[in-house]
C-alpha positions as CSV (number, residue, x, y, z in Angstrom):
1,X,101.4,100.6,109.1
2,X,98.1,101.4,110.6
3,X,95.7,99.2,112.7
4,X,92.0,99.8,113.1
5,X,90.5,98.7,116.4
6,X,87.1,98.5,117.7
7,X,86.3,97.6,121.3
8,X,90.0,96.3,121.6
9,X,89.6,93.9,118.6
10,X,91.7,94.5,115.5
11,X,89.3,95.0,112.6
12,X,91.5,96.3,109.8
13,X,94.8,97.6,108.8
14,X,96.9,99.3,106.2
15,X,100.5,99.3,105.0
16,X,102.0,102.0,102.9
17,X,105.6,102.9,102.0
18,X,107.4,106.0,100.8
19,X,108.7,105.9,97.4
20,X,110.7,109.1,96.6
21,X,108.0,111.8,96.4
22,X,105.1,109.5,96.6
23,X,103.6,107.0,98.9
24,X,102.6,103.6,97.8
25,X,99.7,101.9,99.5
26,X,100.7,98.1,99.6
27,X,97.7,96.7,101.5
28,X,94.5,97.8,103.2
29,X,92.2,95.2,104.7
30,X,89.0,95.5,106.7
31,X,86.7,92.9,108.3
32,X,83.8,92.5,105.7
33,X,81.1,93.1,108.4
34,X,82.5,96.7,108.9
35,X,82.4,97.7,105.3
36,X,80.2,100.8,104.5
37,X,80.8,102.1,108.1
38,X,83.6,104.6,107.5
39,X,86.4,102.6,108.9
40,X,88.2,102.1,105.5
41,X,87.6,105.7,104.6
42,X,89.3,106.7,108.0
43,X,92.3,104.4,107.4
44,X,92.7,106.0,103.9
45,X,92.6,109.5,105.4
46,X,95.2,108.7,108.0
47,X,97.5,107.2,105.3
48,X,97.0,110.4,103.2
49,X,97.6,112.7,106.2
50,X,100.8,110.8,107.0
51,X,101.9,111.0,103.3
52,X,101.5,114.8,103.4
53,X,103.6,115.1,106.6
54,X,106.2,113.3,104.8
55,X,106.1,115.8,101.9
56,X,104.6,113.3,99.4
57,X,102.9,115.0,96.4
58,X,101.1,111.7,95.2
59,X,99.8,108.6,96.7
60,X,99.1,105.6,94.6
61,X,98.1,101.9,94.8
62,X,98.6,99.0,92.5
63,X,96.1,96.6,93.9
64,X,92.7,98.0,93.2
65,X,90.4,95.3,91.9
66,X,87.0,95.5,90.3
67,X,85.3,94.9,93.7
68,X,87.1,97.8,95.4
69,X,87.8,100.3,92.7
70,X,84.5,102.2,93.3
71,X,85.7,102.9,96.9
72,X,88.9,104.4,95.6
73,X,87.2,106.5,93.0
74,X,84.8,108.0,95.7
75,X,88.0,109.0,97.6
76,X,89.4,110.9,94.5
77,X,91.7,108.3,93.0
78,X,91.7,107.9,89.3
79,X,93.2,105.4,87.1
80,X,92.6,102.3,85.0
81,X,92.4,98.8,86.1
82,X,94.5,98.2,89.3
83,X,96.8,101.2,89.2
84,X,95.1,104.2,90.7
85,X,96.6,107.5,91.7
86,X,95.7,110.6,93.7
87,X,97.6,113.9,93.9
88,X,98.2,115.3,97.3
89,X,97.9,119.0,98.1
90,X,100.1,120.0,101.0
91,X,98.0,121.5,103.9
């Protein structure tokens, strides 16, 4: 679980769980006023880095909707409809 704060106020968060050799993002949320300012991208980067530290080879989400699918595509996720995946190279 990650929390994004700005000036002491919680403005977003993410929840992911390990599932064998992968990590599933269960939820990511952000105050609408902060969209497009890099906060969501940073949350995703932190989740991906944590997944790599756990040895995960893949990260996926099952809740991408038409509104946010473009965001995930820009971050390298691929898939159809709500199921999107991304391979993780260990650093």
